[in-house]
N, C-alpha and C positions, 0 to 999 in steps of 0.2 A: 575259303572266307575273309579272311581278315585283311588275304592283297586285296580282292575285291571292292570290299568294304572303305580299304586306302584307296582306293583306285577312285573310287567314288564321293569319294571326302575329296581329293586333291582335285577332283573337274569342279564341284562342285565350288571351290576355292578358287578358282582359276577365274569359272565361270563368271564368281562374285568380283571379281578383280578387276576382272576386264570390264565390269558393267561399272563400276563403282568410276574405271578409270573414262571411262565414256563421259559419265555425265559430268562428271571436275571440268572435263575437255567441254563440253558444252554448257556448262553453268546458266552462265548467261544468259545464254539464248533463250534456255529453258525460262530462267530465271523472268524477262523481261517477255518472255511469252504465258507465263502464273499471270506475271500484272495484268497487260492485254484482255484475261480470260477475266476474271476479276472487273475490271474496267466494264468490261461487255455485262455481266453479270449485276455491275448496278447497273447501267442501262437497260436493265430487264425490271431492276425494282423502282427505279425513278419510274418507269411506265405503268407497275402494280398502285405502287401509291397518286400520281394520277390518275387513274381508276377510282380507287378507292375517293378521293381527294371528291369528285367527280360523285360517288353515291352519298358522299355527305355534308354536300351542297345540294343535292336532289332531299336527299333526304329532310331539309332545312325547308326546302320548298314545300312541302310536303308536309311538315307540322302545321307552318303558318294558314296553308289550307284548309288541313282539319279543323286547326282554331277556329279561323273562321266561320265553317260547316257547323260546328259546334255552336259556338256562340248565332249562328245563326236559325238553326232546327232552337233552341233552347226560347229566341223570341216569337221560332211561331205555335213554341208547345203552352208556353203563356197565353199565347193569343187567340188558341182555342180554349184554352180554361176560363177565359174573359167570357168569349160567347157560350161556353155551357157544352160545350164542347168536350167530355171526356173523356169517350174512347177514343179521341183524333187526339186529343194531347197524349194519351197513353201508348198509342200508334206514334207520333211522335218524340215523346221520350225516352219510347224504344231505340226509334234510331239514332237519339244524345250518348245511349248508352254506345252502341257498336262505335257510331266512330269516335268516342272516347277509347274506347279499347283497338283502335288500330291505333288510336293518336297515341296510347299507350307502348304500344309494341314501334311504333315508329321513332318515338322517342328513344328505345334503347337502344334503336339500332343504330340512330345518329348520334348514340353515346359510344355505342360501341368502333363507329366508321370514326370518331371523335380520338379514342384511346390507337388506334392501330395506326391511324396518320402520324401519330406524336412517337408510335414507337419505331415504324417504317422512319419516318425522317432524321433518329437518332441513330438506326442504324445504319445509312447509308452514311449519315455525316463520320462513325466510328468509320464505315469500309475507306472512304476517301483519306482520309485520316490517315491510315494505317497503309493504301497506299500508295501516299504522297511522300510518304517514311522511307514502305522498300524503294520507290523511285529512289531518293535521295542513295537510301545504301547502295544501288547499283549503280548508280552514275558512282560513286568513291569505288567502287570496287574495278571500276570500268577504268575509272584514273589510276589506281593505285596498279592493275594489270598490266595497263600501258608504260607506266613506272622501273615495272619490273621486268617487262618485254626490254628495253629502254636500258637499263641497267646489266640484263643478265648481254644483252647485244655490245655493250661497250667491253663488260669483261673475258664474254668470247673471243673480242676483238687485243684485247690486248696480252689476255693470258695466252688460248691456244692459238690463236690465230696472232698472238705478236712480234711475227717475224715480218708477216703483211705493214703492219703498221711500224714495226722497224725499217722495214725495203723503203717505206713512200719518206721515212724522215730524212733514212740517209739519202735518197733521190730530192726533195729538198734541199736537202745542204749543198749538194756538188750545184744542183743549179743556182740556188747562192754565192755559193765557189766561184762557179761560170762568168755570173756577171759582176764580182769586184774586181773578178781578174781581167775584165772586158775592161771594164773605168780604170784601171792601173793600165793598162795598155793604152789606151787612149788619150791620159793624162800622161803618158811620157811621149809618146809620139806630140804630142801640143808643145812639149819642154821641150825638145830635141827640136823640133819644125824653129820655136824663137830661137834657139841656141843658134843649129845650123843652117836653115830654111829660108822658104822664101822671108818669113814675117822677118828673118834675128838680122838678114841685108837690109830690110823696109828699113827696121830700129835702130841698125846705124847710120841709113839716111839722112832720116828723122833725128840721128843725135847731132850731126854735121853741119843739118841746117837747109840737104837739098832737098830738094823736090816737095817739100815741108808744106803744106795747103795751110795754115797758122803762118807760115816766114811772108808767102805769096799773098795772104791776104795782106797782111804787115804792111806793104809796099805799094800794095796799088791803093793803100789807104793814104798814105805818104806824098803818092802821083795823084789822086784828086784834092789834099791839103798842099800843093804845089801849084797847081792848076787856081784856083781859086785867091790864093795869091799873089799870085801872078796879074788876074786880072784884078782885084782889088788895086793892085800898084799902076797897071793902066789905066782905071776911072782915076785915080787922084791927081795922075798926069793930064789927065787928059782937064780934067775942072780947073788946074792952074794953068 
């Protein structure tokens, strides 16, 4: 029997751990649903409040109507007394008494409605304030959970999967090395071409003044100047 009890205790403990893990894994979702349920309850409370406020307004109108009725019947009773209608005056006074009783009950109801309205408004305001607080808490919790997930992901990448990150960095270094090698090769080829290739020959010709575009331009300018001088000389001779 002792073994069976221990097994039952173990099963209950396992079930509790499973339940707690499920609740923890879905805590945010459960929390959000509870907030939505609370908002729905507040909407229902608002509907109830509007009903009570409507009753309060209706009772206020009824009180005004009863006051006017009391005033009217009191006037009628006085008029009956002035006409020596004692019996009629008593009957009208009875009506006044009934109206005053109804007015008293209506006034009590109106006061009760007013108190209920104040209480419901306070309760709704308090509930809405708590919901806003819960919404702030859940927003913070979700943000914190996101940060934890990101941190855990980075830790996992650097830790257990650090080899992948190391491989990626090594690949990047190899790519950079290939780029640097290619740049060095291009620079070396250009230097070699200047020394031994076509560019080297062009440099030697330019240094010797052979095939130099700048020298050709200078010679063309000298010819133009000579032509201008000859034309000026010819004009001068004709003038003499």
